[in-house]
TORMI-311375 format. One record per residue (C-alpha): residue in three letters; x, y, z. Coordinates in steps of 0.5 Angstrom, whole numbers, plus 500, padded with zeros to 3 digits. Example, Ala and Ser with C-alpha at 12.3 -4.5 7.8 and 13.67 -1.06 7.14 Angstrom:
<drenpas>
ala525491516/ser527498514/
</drenpas>
This chain:
<drenpas>
unk151519878/unk154523872/unk157519866/unk164521863/unk167520856/unk173515855/unk179518856/unk186517855/unk191516861/unk197520861/unk203516863/unk206518870/unk213515872/unk213510878/unk215514884/unk215514892/unk208515895/unk208521900/unk202521904/unk199528906/unk194529911/unk192536910/unk191540917/unk183541917/unk177540922/unk173534920/unk165536918/unk160533923/unk153533922/unk150539926/unk157542928/unk159549928/unk162551921/unk169553921/unk170560917/unk164559913/unk163566912/unk170567909/unk167564903/unk163570899/unk160570892/unk158577889/unk153577883/unk156583879/unk151588875/unk153584869/unk150578872/unk156574873/unk158571879/unk165572883/unk167567888/unk172570893/unk175569900/unk175574906/unk182574908/unk186578913/unk188583907/unk181584905/unk176580900/unk180577894/unk177574888/unk179567886/unk173565881/unk168568876/unk162564873/unk159567867/unk152569868/unk146566864/unk147567857/unk154569858/unk158563856/unk166564855/unk166571857/unk172574858/unk174578865/unk180582867/unk182582874/unk187587877/unk189587884/unk193594886/unk193597893/unk186596896/unk183595889/unk180588887/unk177589880/unk174584876/unk171587870/unk167583864/unk171585858/unk164587855/unk163592861/unk170596859/unk167601854/unk162603859/unk167604864/unk172607860/unk166612858/unk164614865/unk157611864/unk158605869/unk161606876/unk168602876/unk166601884/unk161596882/unk166591880/unk171592886/unk170586890/unk174588895/unk170594896/unk163591895/unk166586901/unk168591906/unk161594905/unk157588906/unk154587899/unk156580898/unk150576895/unk148573902/unk148580906/unk145584901/unk140580896/unk139587892/unk145591889/unk144598891/unk144602884/unk143610883/unk141611875/unk142618873/unk139620867/unk141625862/unk138632861/unk133629856/unk131623860/unk126623866/unk125619872/unk119616869/unk123614863/unk128610867/unk122607871/unk119605865/unk125601862/unk127597868/unk125590868/unk119588872/unk120587879/unk125592880/unk125596886/unk125603886/unk127606893/unk127613891/unk127619886/unk132624887/unk131630883/unk136634886/unk141630882/unk137627877/unk137620879/unk133614881/unk135609887/unk134602885/unk135595888/unk137590883/unk135583885/unk141579883/unk137574879/unk135580875/unk142583873/unk143580866/unk136583864/unk138589867/unk145589864/unk143588857/unk138594858/unk144599860/unk149596854/unk143599850/unk145606852/unk147611847/unk154611850/unk155604848/unk152605841/unk146601841/unk139603839/unk134600844/unk133599852/unk134605856/unk137609850/unk137617851/unk135616858/unk141614862/unk147618864/unk151614869/unk150607873/unk153608880/unk154604886/unk149607891/unk154607897/unk161606898/unk161611904/unk162608911/unk161611918/unk168613919/unk169625951/unk171626958/unk178630956/unk176632949/unk170637951/unk175641955/unk181640950/unk177644945/unk174650950/unk167647951/unk167648959/unk168656958/unk162656953/unk158653958/unk160657964/unk158663959/unk151660959/unk152657952/unk150650951/unk147650944/unk140651947/unk135652942/unk140650936/unk137644931/unk143640930/unk142634925/unk146628926/unk146623920/unk149617921/unk147610923/unk141612928/unk141612936/unk139608942/unk133612944/unk133608951/unk140611953/unk140616959/unk144621955/unk139623950/unk133623955/unk129630952/unk134632947/unk132629941/unk126633937/unk126629931/unk128623927/unk127620920/unk130613917/unk132613910/unk135605910/unk128602910/unk121603908/unk120604915/unk122612916/unk121611923/unk126606924/unk132609927/unk135604931/unk142604932/unk145597930/unk152598930/unk153604935/unk157609931/unk151614931/unk150613938/unk157615940/unk157621935/unk150624937/unk152624944/unk159627943/unk155633940/unk149633945/unk149628950/unk147630957/unk152625960/unk146623965/unk149616965/unk156618968/unk154624972/unk156629967/unk163626966/unk162624959/unk157630957/unk157632949/unk160639947/unk153642946/unk149638951/unk142643951/unk142643943/unk136640939/unk138633936/unk135631930/unk137624928/unk137621921/unk139614920/unk142614913/unk147608915/unk144601916/unk151597918/unk157597914/unk155601908/unk151608907/unk147608901/unk149615897/unk141616896/unk140615903/unk145620905/unk142625900/unk135624902/unk138625909/unk141631907/unk135634904/unk131633910/unk136636915/unk137642911/unk130643909/unk127642917/unk131648920/unk138644922/unk143650923/unk149644923/unk149637920/unk154632923/unk156627918/unk161622921/unk162618914/unk166618908/unk167615901/unk174615897/unk178621896/unk175626892/unk176632888/unk170635891/unk166634884/unk163628886/unk155627887/unk155628895/unk160634895/unk156637889/unk149636893/unk152639900/unk155645896/unk148646893/unk144645900/unk149649904/unk148655899/unk141654899/unk139654906/unk145656910/unk146650913/unk153648916/unk155641914/unk161638919/unk164632915/unk169627918/unk176628913/unk177620913/unk181615916/unk186613910/unk192616913/unk196618907/unk197624903/unk191627898/unk186622901/unk181627904/unk174623902/unk167625899/unk163629902/unk169632906/unk172634900/unk166639898/unk168647898/unk162648903/unk164642908/unk168644914/unk172638913/unk175635920/unk181632921/unk183628928/unk188630933/unk190626940/unk188628946/unk195631947/unk194635940/unk199630936/unk197628929/unk192622929/unk196617924/unk189614921/unk187621919/unk186623912/unk191628909/unk191633904/unk192636899/unk185635895/unk186631889/unk185634883/unk186642884/unk191641890/unk187645894/unk188646902/unk184640906/unk182638911/unk179645914/unk180644921/unk182639926/unk179636933/unk180630938/unk178624935/unk183619938/unk180614944/unk174618945/unk169616950/unk162617949/unk155613949/unk155606948/unk148603944/unk145597947/unk146591943/unk151593939/unk158590937/unk162595942/unk164590947/unk171590946/unk172598946/unk166599952/unk169602958/unk162600962/unk155598960/unk154606958/unk160608954/unk165606949/unk172609947/unk172609939/unk177613935/unk177616928/unk175622924/unk168620926/unk169622933/unk173629931/unk167631927/unk162632932/unk166636937/unk166641931/unk159640930/unk158641937/unk162647937/unk158650931/unk152649935/unk155653941/unk157659936/unk150658933/unk146660939/unk151666941/unk150668934/unk142667931/unk143670925/unk150667923/unk149662917/unk154657914/unk160661912/unk160665918/unk160659923/unk166656918/unk170662918/unk169663926/unk171656928/unk177656923/unk179663924/unk180662932/unk183655931/unk189653935/unk195652930/unk199646932/unk207645932/unk210640928/unk204639923/unk203641916/unk197645914/unk195639910/unk194635916/unk191640921/unk188645917/unk187652920/unk189648927/unk185645932/unk178648934/unk178652940/unk171654941/unk172659947/unk177663943/unk171663937/unk166666942/unk170672944/unk173673937/unk170679934/unk173679927/unk172674921/unk175672915/unk172671908/unk173666905/unk176662911/unk180658906/unk183661900/unk184657894/unk188660889/unk187655884/unk191649880/unk196653875/unk197649869/unk203646866/unk208648864/unk210654869/unk215658866/unk209663863/unk205662869/unk202669871/unk201671878/unk194670881/unk191674886/unk185674890/unk182678896/unk181676903/unk176680907/unk176681914/unk169683918/unk169687925/unk163685929/unk165689935/unk164697936/unk171698936/unk176699930/unk181693930/unk188694927/unk191687924/unk198685923/unk198680917/unk204675915/unk204669912/unk207662915/unk208657910/unk210657902/unk214663900/unk211663893/unk205667897/unk205675898/unk201680901/unk199687898/unk199690905/unk202688912/unk197691916/unk190693916/unk185697920/unk178694920/unk173699922/unk167698927/unk162694924/unk166694918/unk171691913/unk177691910/unk181687905/unk188684903/unk190681897/unk194675897/unk198673890/unk201667888/unk207667884/unk208660881/unk213661875/unk219660879/unk223654880/unk219650885/unk217643884/unk210641881/unk206640887/unk201643892/unk203649896/unk200652903/unk200657908/unk197660914/unk195668913/unk195670920/unk192676923/unk193679930/unk191685933/unk187687940/unk189680943/unk186676938/unk189671932/unk185670926/unk188664921/unk186663914/unk188657910/unk191659903/unk193654898/unk195654890/unk197648886/unk202647881/unk200642876/unk204636874/unk206637867/unk203631863/unk203630855/unk198628851/unk199620848/unk194617844/unk193609845/unk194606839/unk192598839/unk193594833/unk189587832/unk193581830/unk192583823/unk195590824/unk188594823/unk186599829/unk183596835/unk176598836/unk170598841/unk164596837/unk159590837/unk164585835/unk170588839/unk173590845/unk180593846/unk182597852/unk189597857/unk190599864/unk197604864/unk200604871/unk204610873/unk209606878/unk213612880/unk206616883/unk202609884/unk196612880/unk192608875/unk189610868/unk184606864/unk184608857/unk180605851/unk183603844/unk184610840/unk183614846/unk188620848/unk190620855/unk194626859/unk200622862/unk206625866/unk213622864/unk215616868/unk215608868/unk208605867/unk206598867/unk202596861/unk196591862/unk191591856/unk187586851/unk183586845/unk178581844/unk173579839/unk166577841/unk163570839/unk158570833/unk152569838/unk154576841/unk156573848/unk163571850/unk169572846/unk172567841/unk179570842/unk183574846/unk190578845/unk193580852/unk198586852/unk203587857/unk209591859/unk213591866/unk217598865/unk214602859/unk218609859/unk213614857/unk216621855/unk214628852/unk211626846/unk209620841/unk203615841/unk203609846/unk203603841/unk201596843/unk202592836/unk198586836/unk201583830/unk207581835/unk202576838/unk203569839/unk198564840/unk198561847/unk200553846/unk195549850/unk193542849/unk188537852/unk192533857/unk186527856/unk181526851/unk175530852/unk178534857/unk174541858/unk178548859/unk174550866/unk178556866/unk184559863/unk188565864/unk194570862/unk197575868/unk203578870/unk205580877/unk210586878/unk213589885/unk211596886/unk213599892/unk212595898/unk206591894/unk205588888/unk201590882/unk197584879/unk193584873/unk191579867/unk185576863/unk181570864/unk176566860/unk171562864/unk167556861/unk160556863/unk157550859/unk161548853/unk164541853/unk171540850/unk172547850/unk179549848/unk181556849/unk184561844/unk188566847/unk194570844/unk200574848/unk204579846/unk211578848/unk214584853/unk219588850/unk221592856/unk224589863/unk223591870/unk228593875/unk224589880/unk221583880/unk216581874/unk213575872/unk208573867/unk204567867/unk199563864/unk195557866/unk189552864/unk185548869/unk182542865/unk176537868/unk171532865/unk164535864/unk159530865/unk154528859/unk148531863/unk147538866/unk147537874/unk141540877/unk145544882/unk149547876/unk156544878/unk159543871/unk164539873/unk161535878/unk165528880/unk170529875/unk174523876/unk180527874/unk183534874/unk189537871/unk192544872/unk197546867/unk201552869/unk207556866/unk211561869/unk216566865/unk220570870/unk222577867/unk220575859/unk214572856/unk218567851/unk217568843/unk213561843/unk209561850/unk206555852/unk202552857/unk203545855/unk206540861/unk210535859/unk207528862/unk214527865/unk213534869/unk207533872/unk206531880/unk200526881/unk196527887/unk192521889/unk186525893/unk181523897/unk176527900/unk172525906/unk165527908/unk158525910/unk154523904/unk149528902/unk154534902/unk158537897/unk165540896/unk168545892/unk176544891/unk180550888/unk187550886/unk192556887/unk198556883/unk203560887/unk210563885/unk215561889/unk217568892/unk214573897/unk213580895/unk216586900/unk210585905/unk211578905/unk205575901/unk205569897/unk205572889/unk199568886/unk200565879/unk193565877/unk187569874/unk181565876/unk181558878/unk175554878/unk171550883/unk171543881/unk165540885/unk164533888/unk159529892/unk162527898/unk166522900/unk170522893/unk177520890/unk180523884/unk187523880/unk190530880/unk196532876/unk199539877/unk205542873/unk211543877/unk216548874/unk217554878/unk210553882/unk207551888/unk200549890/unk195551895/unk188549896/unk182551898/unk176546900/unk169548902/unk163544904/unk156546902/unk149543901/unk144546897/unk138549901/unk130548899/unk130555896/unk136553891/unk141557895/unk148554898/unk149553905/unk157553906/unk159549912/unk166549913/unk172552909/unk179549909/unk185552906/unk193550905/unk199553905/unk203553899/unk206546897/unk211544892/unk210537889/unk216533886/unk215531878/unk214524876/unk212522883/unk205520886/unk203524893/unk197521897/unk193527900/unk187525905/unk183531906/unk178531912/unk181526916/unk183526923/unk182531928/unk187537928/unk187543932/unk188548935/unk188554931/unk189561934/unk183565932/unk183572930/unk175574931/unk177581928/unk177578921/unk173572922/unk179568921/unk180561924/unk187562925/unk191562918/unk191565912/unk185564907/unk189565901/unk197563901/unk199570899/unk195574905/unk199577911/unk201572916/unk198571923/unk200567929/unk198560928/unk199554932/unk198547929/unk198540932/unk196533930/unk196526933/unk202523929/unk205516929/unk212516930/unk213514923/unk210521921/unk213528922/unk210535922/unk212539916/unk214547916/unk207548913/unk203544918/unk202538914/unk203531917/unk207527912/unk209520912/unk214516907/unk212509904/unk214504900/unk214506892/unk208504889/unk205505882/unk201511881/unk193510880/
</drenpas>
């Protein structure tokens, strides 16, 4: 057993003892663990490890442990929308400069992609080299043993697998890049380090809905047309693919013959394109049932690596595929991301049409990569009654406000082939077919339609196929151009329509602010007549009124062309926004539709972010200092990360400030002090710098509650209501090995007041550090005491901020943890504000909380602050494996609980049998929230209670007993 130094006991008032039995499931040897998979760890690219919980609101970080040699590292945590960023402060200069991908620190995204340590022993990375570098130079600079998966000269990059244990070594090499002003390592070679991934896999009546039977009756079934489906592979044993697949290639492993679909997504999409329907007597046949399928497996599971996608795109385009279906998508894009640029290049070089699902984000301006590419045919989803699918991503495209998506197709409740041995049981209609929804299901309808057109027109390439499909689409009522694109695909109309419009989507560009001096912008649309007879077209614009045509009619000669000019006038009083319209040409029984769009840029102003340190000197980013801030536009729900001294263009409005300056320790690792800046409602106008003055900083008062206590984790943070959720940010310092550590942190009291709920807080968790290092790496193993000081400041950080708890304000918890010898338990404590946000979530009052471990069984004195704070707990039982890893057995959580000051509460964990809890298998949750601020689910708790007990609203059984002295 480890030994601890003597300590001075903090006095506690005599109180009534309260016995609390936590609702839990006891551990028994060999029992199935309860929600053990909800406890996750993520080794970041820096080597630091984030401990997180999987909740029904997504993956949420709770603790961070500095990597080897990175003791007392400081981290910034940010929760906003779906993002959960945990960024070491030494990474921020590289993130701000664009050298390091911020997605590498978004644990919510990493969790969604299945990139936790257990699921993905290697972190997939793309290292893009600068013009002066080469793949060979990058390879030679990597630590020995790094897996190089493939070279991608088309994007000047190397795809690697970073072994988690190599992360720290690799990080120091990247820190030595020229953008970070270092002189060794990969200097001169690295342009950017990116997450290799972030992209995910996104028929009965539906084939008839788009006119496919008409094409079949005309003898057009896609025969002889190569169509590649880049997805999760396929089930080669499914009857619907017999004789239809002419080529396969795997890109997710070393075995390029591995195209087995283990999730079912690729099988479903491929059969929508070209399945024969053999297992359903033709009922669920695909749109082009005689097309020659090429199957490329680019997705191994929940995540699709960017390098695999690019390699698959090159293979398909260079192998003669005339159409490529990609039912995948990353985040919203302006069309300049690597995947989109690669798509544009391959389509231009080979003539291949890439049909891509628009995305399933549902909201405006969320069309994802690579659907955002100019050359992509981006497909939105409609229902089988041609209504808008609420999950379908909408335009305009972020950045230039161009019209996207391009077209729509059925994507709701689509029945197609079901792969064997995949997790599609809940949506299966029988052993051979399953019903799925998503823009992933819409895209293959369009890809199949393109194959039918390609059969009819063997000489057509991507621009003609795209024009024919968009131009002949059916305009849907009550849907805007930014939800349906040109309209719902109608392949029957496309096959009989001789006139094509080029371009199929006319982007008149983003007109820069201010707009009073905007000049009219004009671009042509050319109509090509492929028939032997002239066609007279009547032209009109349906949509925004700021567009004009040079002519209301055109005569298009046989096998000839004619052009009309479209002009946008953006100098008028219209709001700064995106504007779209359909250019509709009618004549000779046909209708040709063309998307037209223009953007009026929102007026922004240059603002320099001036950060001053505590001495009044300009804050800098160099070998000894890190200085940066987030600025959150609460009016538009957008976020900017800006380094000290840099300028940023911002629209006028109200902003949250969440920033810091930090000084590096003399040994180059960790930080000796951190100054935190926050404003809940900074008004930004048309001029002037944004000044964050560290001279106003006040030292956060902290004090060891007992002699030789060590600060395991310290944090200063804020929570502010934004829209229907919260913005949560803060800076934390985690101690990874310094005994008797007392943190040095400063905070600048805020000058502004938020019109909505805004709360700042600070906390310090104290424990005893054993004299000898535990072989398992548990720094605070078997500490006989634990203190968690918390200070909550609604609305205003005080002039003298303190997180020192008066001994009289502590609640004493006499905690017993039951369990079998040989097992260990990590205990986490979460200070929580006594309020919920508009979504009903409990609002956290911590940045990171440390794991305080113990050998079971164990008993410990615990002390908690009581003012303006509630406490909830999470216990994970685990054991070390022979390989030196952890095996989590059970995970037990509690609802927030307020403890009375000056009293003792007895808590017995893992005693008695409690249940049942209603499970929710969709989220892998045993039936209650894994963290107190995640959305609630229906839960029933029961226990065997004596008559003298009562079941509290939190689900805890409580019993009052006679007064006793605290231990």
